[in-house]
N, C-alpha and C positions, 0 to 999 in steps of 0.2 A: 487463510486456509479455509476456514468454516464457510466464509462467503462464497468461495469457489465451489465447495461442495454442494451448497444450497443452490447456486446458480446452475450447476451441472444437472442436479435433480430436477430443477424446474424446467430446464431445456429438454430433458428426457421425457418429462410428463407432457410438455407441449407437443413434442414429436408423436408420442403415444396417442394423444387426443386427435392430432391431425391425421395420422395413419388410420385410426379407428373410423374417423369421419369419411375418409376417402373410400375405404373398403365398404362402408355401409352404403355409400352412394352408388358404387359400382355394382354391389350386390342387388340394390334396389332396381337399378337400371336394367340388369340382367333378368331379374325376375319379372319386370314389366314387359320387357321385350319378349320373354318366353310366353308370358300369358297372353300378349297381343297376338303373337304368332299362332298359339294354340287356339284362340278364339276364332281367328281368321280361318284355320284349317277346319275347325268344326263347322263353321258356317259353310265353307265350300263343300265339305263332305256332305252336308245335309242337302245343299242344293243339287249336288251331283247326283245323289241318289233319287232325286225327283225328276231330273232333266231328261234322262234317256229311257228309250224303250227299245227292245230288240226288234229288228226288222230283217227282211230277207231282200236280197237284190242290191242294186247300187243306188247312187244318190238320185233323188227324184228332182226333175226340172222345177226351177223356181216358179211358182204361182203367186202373183200379186195378191195381198189380202185386201187392198184398197184400190181397185183399178179405176174408180171414178175421181179419186183425189178428195174424197170427203174430208172436211175439216177435222183435225185431231186435237185442236187446241194445245198444240205444243208450246211449252214455256221455256224461257231462257235457262231455268234451272234444269229442265230436261236435257237440253243440249249440253250444258256445261258438265252435268254428271255423266252423260254419255261419253264425252271426251275424256274426262278425269279417270273414269273406270273402264275405258274401252278394252284394255288388255284382258282385265277380269272378265268382262262380259264376253268377249270374243271367243274365248276358249270353250264356251258352252254352246256356241251358235252353229257348229259345223258337225256333220256326221263323223264318227270316230269309231275306234274298236275298243272293246273291253272284254278281256278274257276270250279273245279270238272270235268275238261276235260283233257284227257290224250293227252299230247303234246310231240313232238319229234323235236329235232333240224333240221333246214333245212341246206343244204349244203351252201346256200348263206349266211345264218346267221353265220355259224361256220367260214366261211372264213373271214367274217368281224371281228369276235372275235379275231381269230388268228392274222390277221393283226394288229388289234388294240394293241395287246400285244406283237408284236414283231416277230412272226413267219410269215415272210413276203413273197409276191410275188403271182402271179396268181396261183401257184401250192402249196399254203400254206397247203391244206388238205393232199396233198401227202407227204409234209415235215412232218406234224404232225404224219401220219401214219408210215412214215420211222423212226422217232425217236422211236416210240413205238416198232416197229418191230426189229430195231437194238438193243434196250435195251433188248427185250425178248431173242434174240440169245445170247447176252453177259451174260445174266442172268443164263444161263445154268452152267457157271462156279460157280456162287454163289450157285445155286441149288445143285451142286455136293458137296459143302462144308457143307451141312446141315447134322446134326448127324444122322438123320434117312435114309440118302441117302448113306453115306460113306460105310456101311457094304456091299453094293451091287454093288460098283463101279467095281469089277472084273467081274461082269456079265453085264456091261454096253453094251446095244445095242443087247444083245443076247435075245433069246425067254424066258430065265429065269429071265430077268431083270424086277423086278416088276414095274419099272417106264418106261417101253418100250413105252407106249403110249405118255408119255411126251417127250421122245427122239424123237419120230416120229413127234410130234407136233413142237418142236424146229426145226427140219429139214425142215418141211414145211414152217415155217416162214422165215428160212434162204433164201428160194427161192424168198422172196419178198424184199430182201435187196441186196446191192451191196457193194463192198470193198471200194468205195470212200466215200459213205455216212457213211459206218460203222466206217471209220477212224475218222470222224468228231465226232461221238457220243461217241466212246470208252473212251476218256479222262474224260467223265462226268458220267461214270458208277455209281460211288459211290454216287454223288449227285442225279442222277435219282433214285437209289435204295432207297433213304430216302423219295421219294415222294409216295403218295398213288395212284399209276398209275392204270388205268382200269384193272380189273381182267378178261379180255377177253380171256387171255391166260392160267393163272395158277390157 
């Protein structure tokens, strides 16, 4: 009888220790998750305060920052971080509304966002544009594989090409790129194509 009581007490102590351990792990995980979320919110709030300025009127037409395709020294890390953090970066890159006021990103704010998420350097805005421009040029091969384009490939670049305007656009964008930066972006074409990149070209 005494052995049964001792065994029962030991079992209850075991369950108590196990339950305490599980609750501790759950609580620690919850606190870590809350702390991480809070830190992320704080970072984004700080960035948001610096990103926007009040403006009047509508969206301004896109003007290339690097029309001659000057080398930006893109790195593999720049492109990888751009892809990994694109959703976070993208939400700061477009005009929006705040308290019923039309607001647009400032270059200083965008630079802060890009550096925060790994597209680094004093020329991070040029790097951002170069990634998009290189993607646009590389995208022409994907464009040519579309079923609605294939029947007209024999007329590519001719006056009878129904997509001549797009071809001319690709050619203009290519002037804003260079072979060195293009070589860095090219291996990431498939990953970039899965992102919802700005439709300022297509």
